[in-house]
N, C-alpha and C positions, 0 to 999 in steps of 0.2 A: 133289870139286867144284872146278871151275877158278876161279882168282881173278877172272877177268874176268866170269864168270857171277855171282859173289857181288856184285861192284860194281854190275852191272846190276840185280840184285834189290833192293839197298839203295836205288838211285836211284829205282826204280819205287815202293817203299814210301814214300819221302820225298815223291815227287811226288803220290802218292795222298793222303797226310796233308795236304800243303800245299794241295791242291785241294779240301779238304772244304768243302761249301757250308753257309752259315748257314741256320738253320731258325727259324721262328716259328709261333705259332698266333694266329689272329684274336682280337681283344680286344673285349669289350663295354664301350663308354664313350661319353661325350658327344662330339659333333663339331660344329664350327661352320664354316660356309662364309662367307668374307669377301672383300671387294675392297680391294686396296691403294690408298692415296691419299697424296699429299704436298701440302703447302700452307703457309699462313702464318696467323697470328693477326691479326685486324684489329679495331679498335674499331668497334662498330656505328655505322652512318652516317658512317664515316670518309670524308673527302673532302679534296681539295686546294683551297686558296683561290686564285682567280685575280682579278687586278684587271680592271676593265672599261675602263680607260684606261691610256695609257702615261705614265710620269713618273719622277721621281727620288724615292727614299724620303727623306722629310723627318724622320719621327719613327716609331719603333717603340714601340707602347703596351702590348705584352704580352711575356711570356717563356714559354719551354717549361714546361709544367706548370700554367699558369694556368687557372682555371675561368672561363669567360665566358658571358654571356647573349646570346640572339639580338639582333642590332642593335648590340652593343657594338663600338666601334672597335678595330681591331687595328693599323692602320698608317695613316699620313698621307703623301700624296705632295705634292710641290711643285705648287701650283695657281695660280701667279701669273697665267698666261694665262687660266685659267678665271675667276679673280676679276675681271680686267679685262673679260672678255667679259660677265660677269654685270652688272657696273656699267654697261657700254655699253647692254645690253638694258634695264636699269632706267631709264636716261636716255631711251631711245627710247620706252619705255612711258609715261613721264611726259609726254613731249612730245605723244604721240598720244592721250592721254586726251580723250574727247569734251568733258568740262568745260573742258579747257585750250583747246579750239577754239571756245568759245562765241561769240567775236567774229565768226568766219567764218560761223557759222550765223545770227547776228543780222544781219549784212550781207546774207546771202541772203534772210532774211525781209523786210527793208526793201525789197529789190528787188521782192519779190512784192507788198508793200503798195503801192509806187509804181505797178507795172504794173496792179494792180487799180483804183487811183484813176483812172488814165488811161483804162482800159477803160470804167469807169462814166461818165466825162465824155464820151468819144466816143460811148457808147451814147445819152446824153441829147441830144447834138448831132445824132446821126443821126435820132432820133425827131422832134426839132423840124424838121429839114430835110424829113423826109417829110410832116409836117403842112403845111408851107409849100407843098411841091410838090402836095399834094392840093388846096390852095386856089389853085393855079396861080401861086404866088409863087416866085421863084427860077428857077434854070436846072437842066437835067439834069446838067450838068457838076458843079455844086456838090453835088448829091445823090450822084453817084458818088464824089466826093472824100470825103464824109462816110462813105459805106459802106466805102471803102478804108481810111480812118483807123481805123474801128472794127475791121475785120478785122486790121489790123496790131497794134493795142493788145491784141486778144484773143489773137493769136499770142504776143505778148511776155509776156502774163500767164501763159499756159500754159508757155512756155519758162522763166520765172522759177521756177515751181513745180517743173518737172523738174530745173532746176539745184539747187534747194534739196534735193530728195529724193536726187539723185545725191551731192551733197556730204555729206549725212547718212550715206548708205551707206558712202561712202569713209572718213569719219571713224570710223564704227563698226567697219569692217573693219580699218582701220589700228590702232585701239585694241585689238581682240581679237587681232590678229596679233602686235603688239608685246608684249602680255601673255603670250601663249603662248611667244614667244621668250624672255621673261624666265623663265618656268617651266622651259623646257628648259635654259637656262643655269644656273639654280639647281640643277636635277637633275644636270647634268654637273659642276657644282662639288662636289656631294655625292659624286659617284663618286670623287673624289680622296681620300676617306676610306674605306678598305677596312674593311668590317664583317663580323662573324660572322653566318652564315646560320642557325645553330642554337644552342641551349644545348649546351655541351660543354666539351671540354678542348683546349688548345693543345698538340699533340704535337711540333710542329717549326716553327721560324721559319726560312725558307729564304733570306731576304735580309737585308742589313745596311744601316744608314743610309748614304745617298749612292749606293746602287746604282740603276741604271736598270732599271725593270720594264716589262712590256708585257702585254697580255691573253693572250699565248701562254706566259707563264712563271708557274708557281705561286709564291706567296710564303709559304705556310704550309700545315700539315697539321692538320686538325681532326677531332674525333670525339667520341662519347659518352665520358663520364668513367669510367663504372663497368661498362658492358656490352660484352663482346667476343664475336666470332664467329670461326668457322673458315672459311677460303676454301680448299677442297681441289680438287686437279686429279685427275680420274679418266680413265683411258685409254678411248678410243672403243670398245674391245672389251668393256669391262665396264659401260659407262654404262647399258645397257638393263636391268641388274639392280638399279640403285640407285633407291630410291624415298624420298620424304619420310616421316619417322617412323622410319627405320631407326637402330639404335644405332651409335655410332662409338666405338671404343676408340683412344686416341691417346697418344703420348708427345711430350714437348718436350725439346729439347736443354738448356733451362734447368733441367729437373727430371728428370735422368737416373735411370732405374730406376723411375720412377713412371708409372702408367697412369691416365689420366683418361677420363671418359665424356662423350660428346656425343650429339646427335641431329640427323639430317638434316632441314632444313626447306625446302630449295629446291634444285632441279636446273635450272640455266640451260640452255635448249635449244640455244643456239648453240655450235658447236664452234670451238675455236681451231685454225685451219688450219695454223699453224706447228708447234704441239706435238701436234696430233691428240688433244687432250684436251678434256674438259668441266669447267666450274666447278660444284662442288657446295658449297652453304653449309650449315653446321651450327652449332648453338648448344651451349654448354657445359651439361652436366647436373651435373657436379662441377667446381668452379672451382679452379684452382691458387691459392696464396696471393696471388700478384701476377702481373699480365699486362701486356704492353706490345705495341703494334702491331709487326707484321712479324716476330715470333718464328716460327721454322720448326717444322714438326711433321710427323710421319709417322703415318698412321692406317690402321686397318682398319675398313671399313664392313661391319657384320654383315648378311649377306644372309638367312641362316636358320640355325637351331640345332636339332639333333636329339639327344634323350637316348637312352641305352642302344642305341646303334647298333653293329653289328658292323663293326669296322674292321681294316685292315691298313696297314702302311707303304706309301707310294706307290711305293717302289723295288721292291716285290714284284710290281707289275703288269707283265705282258708285253704289249706292243703296246696298252696301255690297256684291254684287255678280257679278259685271260687271267691265270692264275696257274699256277705249277709245284708240283705236290703232291710229297709225300715219295717217292712211287713214280715220280717224274719223268714224271708224266702232265700234259699241258697241258689245263687245265680252263677253260672259258668262265665268266665271272662277269658279273653286272649291277652296275654301280657307281652310287652315289648322290652324297651330298655329298662335297666335297673341301676340305681345307685345304692348307697348305704342306707338311705332313708325312704326313697320313693320308688314306685314302679309305674311304668307306662301301661295304660289300659288301651289296647288297640280295638277291642270289640267287646260288646256285652253291656256297656254302661254309657250313660250320658252325663253331662256335667250337672244335670238337674236331679239326678238320683241321690237318695239319702242312704248312707250305709251305716251299719252298726259295727262297732268294734267287737271282734270275736272274743269270747271269754277264754282266758288262757289257764 
């Protein structure tokens, strides 16, 4: 046998051995299908505190970690302008009180009384002149003068009443308006004290004394003291399979190697167009020993679980719907649940079949 033939034979045998395909048999085991999600831990009812007015921080009344009640002051802003405005409104309200303008009303009432007295006098004189005229005493001109005097005094009396009523309305309006202005000023003065909207914990104070703040800048982060939730981001391709009530298995960077359980309770319907993802909220079923807002997490949302399923590794699938048998026959299969490593075979294989790993 020629040497070059022996070399070729050895190479052929080595090539055949090195190209030997891996084999497996389907396995009967439990399989779970899940959706991947990433997100953060948040305190329930976590929110940023915004002032309603602009100003300079005069006093910070809490520190991180403090437990506060609803309405408790967190921070005070410099309110000198607001104080002066309130004082000005108080002076105006005092000046415009109806009781403070009693003299004006009394003067207007006296004008009514005087006009009434003159009207009554002119009425008596007109009646007397008419009696004289009926007895053919006096002149027509004198009667007409009496009639004109009575009409003028009647008009003056009515005008005095109108002036009195108008003055009273003006004084009432000015009093109510100035009182409302005082209430507005007092409310605005109260806005310079930033208060907690809920019972909870101060997780972060974002401003320092002397800093300028405005309604567009948060000054603190608040939330529930003891209850935390998970805010997860799920890809738009998976969101249709996520429903409230599904189990969540998650890990936290702060607790490496540990798995915690949660439950989906809300799927927000609006998609984030920038990330093409949806926000899913879940609560903890098993709580870590300690939690803090904004801890990062990775989670699997369990879509469904099946016991005693016939499974094969996903890499043994060919074109997603076929497998290669030991006789190198391409067999069609019907797949079911899938996880990151395994796929359920619902039809086309038995646990006794031997499969070859496809060449990649």
